[in-house]
N, C-alpha and C positions, 0 to 999 in steps of 0.2 A: 264225440266232439266235446272238447273242454269248454266250460262256460266262460263267458267274457266278464272279467272283473275290472270295471273301469271306474274312474272318477277321482274326485278330490279326496284328500286325507285329512280328516278332522284332527285338531290338536289333541284331543283326548277327552293348542289350546284351543283341545280347545276347540259337544264340541265339534261341530261340523265345519272353529276360529279360525273360517276366518281362520276355510282354514287357509285362506290366503294369509299372508303374514300381516295382516289382512285388513280389510276395511273395518274400522271400528264400528260397532253397531250403536255404541253410546259414547258420547264425549262429554267430559266434565269441565265446566268453567271454574275459575277460581272461586266465584261466589258460591257455586253449588258445592264445591269440595271443602269449604271451610269447616263444615260440621262433620263430626265423626259419627253422627247418628243417622241411621237410615230412616225411611218413612215411618211415620208413627204407627205403633202397634206391631212392628216386626223388627227382629234383630238384623235380618239380612233382607235384601230385596232380590227378587227373582229376575234374572236376565235370560233372554232367549238362548244365548250361548255365551260362554266366557269370552272375554276379549283379549286379544293379544296386546293392544295398546289403546290409549285414548289419544285424541288429537291434541296437538301441542299448543293450540291457541284458544279456541273458543268452542262453544257447544254447537253441534249440528243436530241435536235431538229434534226430531220432526214435531213441529207444533201443530195443534189442531187449527190455529188461526195463522194464516199466512201474513207475512209482513207487508206493509204498504210498499208499493212498487212505483217508482217514477218512470212513466212510460217513455220518456225521452231516452232512457238508458236501455230500452228494450228494442230489439230488431223486429220491425214490422208487426208489433203486437203479438209476438210469437211466444208459445209455451212449448218447451221440449219435454216430452214424457218418455219414460221407459216402462213398458208393459211387462208384468211378471210372466215368467215362463208358464206355459200351459194355461194362460188366462185369456179370456175373450174380452176385447175392448171395442166399444162402438163409439166413434166420434160423433155420430148422428145425435147422440143424447145431449150434446152441448152446442152452444152457439159458436162453433169453430169451423174452420175449413182446413183440411189436411193439405200441407204444403210439401213440395219435393224435398227429399232428403237423401244423403249419400248412401250408397250401398253398404259402406262400412258401418253406419249406424243402424241401418235396417237389419243387418245380421245380428245386432244386439238388442232387437225389439224396441227401437226408438221410433217415435213419431213426432213430427213437427206440426203443431197446430197453430193457426192464426185466428185470434179472437175477432169475431166480426165487429165491424164498426157499429156503434150504438149499443153493443153488449157491454156489461160491466166486467172489465178485465179481471178485477180482483175476485169477483164472485165466481167466475169460471175457474180461475186458478185454485180457489178454495175447493170447489167441487171436484176438480181433478185430483187434488191432494187427498181427498176423502174417498175416492173411487177405489174399491178393494182390488181391482185389477191393475192398478197403477203402482209401480215401485217408487218412482220419483217423478215429480212435476215441478219444473223450474222455469222462470222467465228466460227467454232467449236473450240474455244480457249481451251488451256490447262492451268489450274491453278496449283500452287505448294502448298504443305502443308506448314504451317507456324510454323516450329519447327527448333531448333538449336541443333544438336546432342551434347551430353555432356557425361562426365564420368558416366557410369552406377553404381554409388556408392550411396547407400542409404544415404540421407542427411537430413531426417526429413521432416515433413509436417508443416513447419513454416507458410504456407499460412493460416492456420486456426487461428493462433494468429492474423495475420494481418487483418483477416476478422471477428474476434470475434465470431467464430462459436461454441466454446464450450458452451457458454451461450445460443446461439440460439438452440442448440440441446436439451436443457432442455425444450424447447417449442415444437419443431417438428423436425423430421428427414426426412421430405418429406411425400409423399402419394403414395401408390401403384396405385391410380387412375390417377396419373400424369405421363406422358411419355415425355421423351426427345428423339427426333430423332437425332442420330449422323450420319451426312452425312460425310463419311470418307472412310478409307480403309477397313472397316469391323470391326468386334469385335470377339475376341476369347471367346466365350460364356462359355467354360468349365473351365475357370480360377477359382481357388478356391475362389477368392474374388469376383467373379461375378455370383456365383451360385444363380439361382432364380431371377436374375436381368434383364437378356437379353431376350427380346421377339423375336419371329420369325420375320425376316426382309426380305430384298431382295438384290441381287447382280446385279446391273445394268452394271457392267463391263463385267461379263460373262453371264448375262441374265439367272440367275437361282435363286433358293430360298435358297441358302447357302451363306450368307454374311460373310464367315469366313475371318479373317485378316491374310494376308501373308506379311504384312509389319511392323505393330506394332503401327502405328500412331493412328488408331482408337481405339485400345484396351487401349492405354494409356489414351486417352480422356474419355472413358467409365468408367475407374477406378476412375478418378478424380471426376466424377459426382456421381457415385453410388456404389462404392466398399462397400461390406458388413461391418458392425460392428460385427466381429466374432472372435475377439481376435487373429487374424492372419493378417500378412501383413500390409495393409494400411487401412485407412478409407476414404470412399468417402464423398463428401460434403453433398449429399442428399441420404443417403443409402436406403431409402424406395422408391425411385423413380425408375421407369422402364426405360430401355434403348431400343429403337428401332434401330437396326443396319441397316443402308442404305448404302451399299457399292457403292461408286461412284468414288473411287480412286484406281489405280492399284498398283502392287507390288513395284512401284517406287514412290508412293505417288504423282502421276500426275492425274489431274482431268479434263476430257473433259467437255465442257459446256453442251453437249447433255446428258451425264450421270448425271451431277449435276441437270440439269433441270428435268430429269426423277425422280431423288430422291426427289426434292421439291414437285412435284405433287403427288408422292407416299405418302410422309409424310402427305400432306394435306388430301388425301383420307383415311389415317389411323387414322385421328382425333387426331394427337399428340398435345401437349401443347407448346412445345419448339422445335425449330430446331437449332442445333449447327453446325456451318460451320467454321472449323479451317483450311481454305485454302484461297488463295487469288492470285490475279493477278492485273495488271494495265490496264485492258481493261473493257469496259462495254458491257453488252448484254441487248438489249431491251426486248428480250423474258424472260431472267432470272429476270429482274426487274419486269415485269408483273406478273410472277409467285410468286415472293416474296410479291408483293402487295396483290395478291389473298390470300396468307397464312395469312398475317397480318390482312386483313379484315375478315378473318374467326376466328380471335382470337388467332393466334399462335404467340408466342414471338420469334423473330428472333435475333440470336446472332452470331457474326463472329469476327474472329481474325484480328487485324490491320495490320499484316505482319511484317517482320523482317529485313528490310533494313535500319533501322535507319534514314529514310528520311521523309519529309513532304508530299510526294505524297499520294494521296488517293488510297487505294486498294479496290478491289471489291471481294466478296459481302459486305464487312464491310461498305462501303461508300454508299450503296443504302439507300435511304431515310428511309424506315421503319426498318432498321437493327440497332441493338445496336453494336457500334464499340468498341472493347475492346483492350486497350493497356496493356503492361506488365510492372511490377515493380520488383525490386530486393528485397532481404530479408530486406534491410534497409527501404523499402517503397518508395525509389526514383526510377525514371524511369530506365528501363533496356536500356542499350546502343543500343541494336539491335532493339528496338520497334519503329515502325513508329509513327508519331505524327502529329498533325494539328488541324485545326478548326473543323474537322469532328469527332474527338474522343468523345465518350460518357462516357465511364467508364474505369477504370483500375483494374487490379487484379494481384496478384503474378504470375510470369512466369519464374523464374530462378531456376533450379535444383529442379523440382517438381517430386517426386517419385510416380509411379503409376504402374498399372498392365502391365505385358509384354505379348506379343502374343506368346512367347515361354514358358510361365509359369514363376513364380517368379516375380521379380520387377525390374524396371529400373528407371533411373532419366533422365529427359530431360528438355530443356529450350525452350521458345518461346511463342509468343502470341497465338499459337495453344493451349497452356495449360492454358492460362489466360481466354480464352473465355469459356471453360467448367465450370469454377468456377462460372462465371456469369450465365451460363445456368442452373447449378444446383440450384443456389439461386433463379432464376426465377421460377423454378419448385416448390421449397418449398413455395414460395409466392402463386403460383397458387393453391397448395394443401390447404393452409390455407384460401385462398380467391377465391373460384372457379368462382365467378361472375366478377372478375376484368378483364379488357381488357388489351392488351399489353401496351398501353400508361400508364395506372395506375400502372402496374407492373414495368415498366421502371422508372417511377417517384419515386416510393418507393425506388428503389435501388440508384437513383441519389440524392434523398433528404437526405438519411442517409449515409453519407460517411466520410472518413478521408483522409487527404492529409498531407504530412510532414510539410508543411508550413501553413496549415489552410486556403488556398485560396479556393474561391468558384468554380472556374473553370480554368483550364489551358490546353494548347495544349497537354501536355505530359500525363495528367491524365484524361482529360475530367472533370467530376464532382469529381472523386476521386475513392477510394477503398471502396466498400460497407461494412457497419457494419452489419453483418448478424443478430445479435440479434435485433438491432433497426429496421432493414428492416422487419423482420418477425413479430414484434410486432407493426408495423406501422398502424396507422389508415388510412382509405382511404382519398385520396385527396378531399378537400371540394370544390365542384363545384356549390354549391347552388346559388351563386351570379355571376357566370361566365357569361360573355357575350356569346351568343350562337355561336357555331361553324357551324351553318347551315344558309345558305343564306336566306332561307324563313322566319326565325325567328330572323332577325337582330334587333339590338338595335337602336331605332330612336334617332338621334341627332338633336337638334335645333341649329339654327345659334348662334355661340358664346358659346355654352355649352361645358364645360370641363368634360370629363369622365375619371376617374381613373380605370385602369383595369390591370390584369396580364395575361400573357400567362402561364397558370397554370400547364400544363403537356407537355411532348413531343407530338408532332402532334397537339397541340392546335392551333386554329385560332379564331379570333374574328371578327364577322360581324356587321357592322353598316349601317345605311341608313340615308339619308337626302334629302330634296327636295328644289330645287331652282325654283323660279317662273319667272325669266327673264334672258336673256343672261348676263353672268357676269364672273368674274374671281374668282374662289374658291381657298382659301388657306387651306391647310391641315397641321396641326402640330401634330406630334407624338413625344413627348419628353420622353426620357428614360435615367436613370442613371445606369442601370444594365451593369456591365462590361462584361457579357457573352452573351448578346443578340445583334444580328444584325437584327433589325426589317425591314420588307419589307411591303409595302402598295400597294395593287392592287385596282384600282377604276374602277367600271363597270357602264356604262350608261344603260339606259333602254332597249337598243337593245342587251345587252350582250357583247358589245365591251368594251375592257379594256385597261387601261394603268397601267404599273407596275413601281413603284417608289422605287429605291434602290440606292440612291446616297451616302449614308453614311455607315460607318463600325460600328463595335461594340461600344456600349455605348453612341451613340449620337442620336438615333431616326431618324426620317425622317421629313423634312419640304419641301413643294413644292406648286406650284400653277398650275392650269390648267384652260382652257377655257371651260365653261359649258353652255349648252343650257338649257332651262326650262325643268324640269322633275325630276324624282326620280333617285338617285345615290346610289349604294351599294359600301361599302368599306370593304375589308378584310385585317386584320393585322395578320401577321404571322412571324415566325423566320426563317431566311435563313438556319440555320444549325440544325433545329429541336430542339433547346434548349428551356428551360423554365426558369423562374426566380421568386423569391419571391419579387423582386423589381418591383413596378408597373410602367407602362407607363401612360402618359396622352394624350388623344385624343381630338382634337378640330378642327372643321371646321368653316370657316368664309367667308363672302363675303360682298361687299358693298350693302347698301340698294338700292332698285330699284329706278330709277329716277321718278320724278313726272310725272304722266300720261299726264298732260297738257304741259309739257315741250317739245319743239321740239328737237329731238335728232339726226335727220339727216338733214344736211344743204347742202349736195351735191346731184347732180342729181342721182336718182336711176338707177340701171343697166337696160339695155334694152334687156338683154338676160336671159332666165330662168336659164341657166347653171351658171350664176354669179349673181343671184338675191341678192338684198340688204337684209341683216338680219334685222328683226324687231320683237320685242317682242309684244305679244298681248296687253300689257298694256302700250305701247309707241305710240307716234305720230310721223309722218314723213312728211317732206316737199318734194314735187316734183314740176316739171315744165312741163307743156304741150307744147311740141314743135310740129312741123308739123308731122302728122301721128305717134305720139309718143306712145310707149308701155313702161310702167314702171312695173318692176317685183319686188315683195317683197317675202321673205321667212319668214313665221311665224310658230313658234312651239307652238302647243296648248297642254296644260297639260291634258285635259280631253275631253271627247266627249260632244257635245252640239251645240250651235249656236252662231254666231257672228254678232252683229250689226255693219256694216261698215258705216262710215260717211266720205264724201269728202266735204271739205269746200273750195270754190273758192273765187275769188275776187268779188267785187260788180257787175261787168259786166260779167254775166254768159253766154252770148249768144254764146260764142265760144265752150262751152262744154255741152250745153243742146240743144236738148234732146239725142244726140248720145253717151253720156257717158255710158260705160259698165265696170263692175267689174267681173272678172272671177276667180274662186277659183279652184285650182287643188290639189287633195290630193296626197299622196306619191305613189299610184298605177296609177296615171295619170288620174283618174276620174275627170271630170270637171263640174262645175256648173256656168253658166253665168247669171248674173243679168242684163237683158236688161233695157232700159229706162223705160219700163212700170212697172218694178218691183221696180223702184227707186223713192222714195218720195223726193220731192223738197220743201224747204221752205227757207225763208229769215229771218234773225234776226240781228239787229244792223248793217245793211249794208253788211252782209256776206250771200252768198248763200250756202245752205247746201244740199247735196244729200245723202240720207240714204237708206240703204237696209239691209235685214237680210239674212245671208248665213246659211241655215239649214244643218243638217247632218254632221257637223264637227266631225271628229274622232280625237282621241289623236294622236299627232305626227306632223311632218312638213307638211305644205301646202304652195302653192304659190298663191299669189294674183297678178293678172294682171289688172292694171288700164289703160284704153284705151279711147282716144277721137277719135271717128271714122269720124268726119266731115272733117278732114284734114285742118281745118281753124285756128287752134290754133298755129299761128306762131309768137305770140308776147311774148313768154316766160312767160306766165301767171302761177303764182304759185297756188298750191293747198295744203291742209293739209289733210292727211289720218289718221284717228283714228278708234279704234275698241273698242267695249264693248263685253266682253265674257260672255256667259250665259251657265251655267252648265246644262246638259241634265237632265230632270225630266220625270217621267212617271205618268200620271194621275191616273192609277189604283194602284199605289204604294204609292203615296203621303199620308201621315198621318197614314200609317199602321205600324205595328211592324217591318216589313222588310225593311222600307225605308232606314235607315242608311247602311244596308248591301248591298242592291241593288245599292245605290248611290256609295258606295265604288267600287263595281265591274264595274259599268258603267264608273267611272272615270279612272279605270285601263284598260278600253276597253276589259274587259274579258266577260261581258254579255251585249248584246245589246237587244233592244226591237224589236217590229214588225214594219212593214212599216207604220201602222196607228198611231204610236207613243206610243202605249201601251207596257207594259212589258210582259203581260201574267201571272199575279200574281197567278191565280188558275190553270194554265195549267200544265200538267205533262211534265217533261223534258224528251227528248228522249235520247236513248243511244248515238246517234251521237252528240246531243247537249252537253252532259256531256263530251264526249271525246274531242270535239272541245275546250271547255273552259279550260280543264286541259292541253291539248297540247299547247294552246296559253300561259298559265301561265308559264309552264315549258320551253317555248321557244324551243321546240324540232324541229329538222330538219324535214321538211314536206316530206312525202313519200306517194305515192298512195297506198291505201289499197289493200290487196290481199285477199279479200273475194268475193265469187261469187255474193252475193247480195248487194255489195257496188260498183256500177259502177264508173268509173273515173269521170263521170259528176256529181256525187252526191256531194253536197256542203260540206259534212264533210269527204270526202274520204281521203284527205291528212292528216287530223288530226287523223282520226282513224288509218291510216297507220303509223303515227308517234308514237302513243302509242304502237302499235303492234311491231314496229321495236325496241322500247326501252324495250320491254319485260314486259310492264305494264299490257297488256290485251291480251287475245285471244278470239276466238269466241266460238260458241257452238260446241258440239261434232261432228255435221255433217259438220263443216267447215264454217257455215254461221255466220253472225254477227247481223242481224236484226237491222239496224241502225235507223229505224223509230219507233221501239218499245219503249215503255216507260221504263225508268230505275226504277227498284224496289229499295226499301230502303236497302235491303240486298246487291244488286249489288253495290249500291252507297257506302256502307261501305267498301266493298272489294276494289273497285277502288280507293277510297281516301286513305285508309291505305297503299296500295301498292305504289301508286304514290308518297306519301310524306313520306314513310319510317317511319310511326308512330309506336311507341312501347308503352307498358304499359298494366297493368291488372287492372280491376275494381272489387271491392267487390260486386257491384250491379249486378243484372241480370234481364232479362225480361221473364215473364212466357210463352210468345209465341215464344221464341227463344230457340230451343232445343239444349241442350249441345251436342257438338260434331258435330253439323251440319256444312255444308261447310262455312257458313258465321258467325258462332257464335264468333270465336276468333276476327274477324275484327270488329264486332259490339261492343264487349267488349273493344277493343282498342280505338275505337272512344269515348266510354263512359268514359274511363280513361283519355282521353285528353280533357274532358269537351266540346266536339264538339256536342254531342247529349245527350238528357235526356229522350227521349221517350214521350209518350202521357200522359195526366193527369190520365188515368186509369191504368198507370203502364206498358202498353204494348209497344212493339216496332213496330209491324206490318211489318215484314220483306218483305212480298210479295206485299205490297201496293206500288203503283207508287208514286214516290217522285215529289212534285211540284217544279216548277221553283223557286218560292219564298223560299221554304225550302232548296233547293240546294244552292241558293245564300247565305243564312244565314250560312250554313255549310262551304262553301268555304271562305267567308269573315272572319269567325272566325279563320280559319286556316292561312290565309294570312296576316291579320292585327293584330298588337299588340294593337290597340286602340279599337277594337270591342269585 
């Protein structure tokens, strides 16, 4: 029986990043991002995992102190919590009562708790936020519908002129295969203009399957999206589109967070294409944002109203990162006085005196951003009907690419990109991403020192990943220049340990320029836009640093530090001067870019009697393992009046090491100088040298991803074990280590924590009997499944293998690897799925995936 390999695929961003496209784990405000320095005492700060993006408006970093809550804005003193997977939570510890909650939320580990009267609401909220079993704890806030009541007099449907819809309808009127979920006060499905349009939905306010509207707000929205073309009443923007009514607002058009959250998960489960949210408030909910990210990552377009207070403040859900924020315009095309505005606005649409279906029958006219949003939702549904394969970013791009504004501007706070032109949007070609720099960390674009790269952020949610390598401690300068007036670029720099610095010192239209101190190694750089905007104007990316100093040049002329905690930094290609004092210890910290060995040379003065033969050199790696080179291991020779002591330190691994130089005789009290220099030797394997796999194995060895055996060989023809493959992938993805929970993988097993890391990330599971078989060989079929899932590979190949049965458990994964040019099969045309894969073969596959140069 083949093992089941299931779960999410970490980015590499990223990396277990989320790996939805994903919910950011840390968001940076402008105030936080002004400085280019991380927290004091560290060049980089450690993040749990690299992020795909940060939120475009403000910080959601969880504070230890909850903010003050106005209880009049909270539904029934409620707190909505989400319990972590596999955690135990007991409400009895707190002054709360558990309230009924929808099945949609229960499936996602939510609980709704009502704080008892007389109990301190804020104290309980604080306690819940600090409970280790609780993922999120938010007040069950109430949102308001975003509409402005107006004279219910029919005033024409001018919005279609503003959006050029009559011409668009000659191309399409939507598709019955496309559904818009209207999260609102329900829908009056029996209206004459909504016949055959409204699907069965659900009422989360009353917890029943009758989402009828007893307020009117939701019915008005449904008519604007999909009212029939039937020679009566009004015309909806996308009349062939289906409406899924999801009642989350009561008869006063008030929306509790718990009902809204239930509605979002319900809409996801129903497989809708668009979610319209015409309500808003000025609070954030971590649980709601997570749900919206889940919807976005499943291909659902999210649209929300900007709210109607005529202020710059960001309203939610419109201001969540994956949501299209829609402002309102008047009949003239200019901004409506009531519409909120700001850097977070994405699009605009007519929103004053829009006539639509009434929940009492007949028609009424209303104003508000509530009714601008469904025009964008309807247009998004039409695009989806014409282009089923487009994702939410591509659909949003098409609407923002083809727009009109009264003054012809490219982007403004009142309009975002402008009012979409329906005909141009519907007939738009797909955005061209053929030459786009990858938005995945593992396939970053390599930059050489001083190279200038022109690139665009081509769509909403686009990011560009670069990498570069420095080979000595230096100051790196990064310049990202941009002339786009609607882009506020942000640059995140990651070192090889996944630690990052975020640089956002400038505002729109000026790019980013900064410097940082770099140790030798590979760096990854992500460029993205703070507000999720995109631009036709390119930016230019360049990294630079000074040439490394001459190896023979003495670069340290001060006495090295005598404590390991403050060791003197030294590059492996530099030399250093030290002085032997009485019982002296000199510590150096050296960062090695690859695994291998280092020839260490100590050159003393002509009179070497004070340091020979008691001289020792000790190397410590980052785990504290040490290798001491005693006098017997040190060769001594003289040349031109200088005494040299040389030795080779074997088994150097990539990363920082400490070198301790010691004169043990206690007689060196005359301040005698020495010079320390090193020659680095990259690790090689005798059974790989000269073979077809050599460049691939060398790459993985340099990256410290595959190591050889204690005898110095690689094991070219040996089969790789399931534990070995898991270890390599977990290392490369930099997943948090976790002890494996398989009965045949004891904690003492060398691969236990790596196997546990992949299982925790959902990338693999064991056999049906619960075992993992860590020491069994990995088959070629299992390899394909593991690699495709770990790296989120996609694609279909026209080729096939005669020995891979269509529909078998591994067939689609093998096909995907073939499509990505990772495998080609054997010369006889077979794939041999049940054959064990060799270490050399696995090395080639992984190196092809991870390196752009191989």
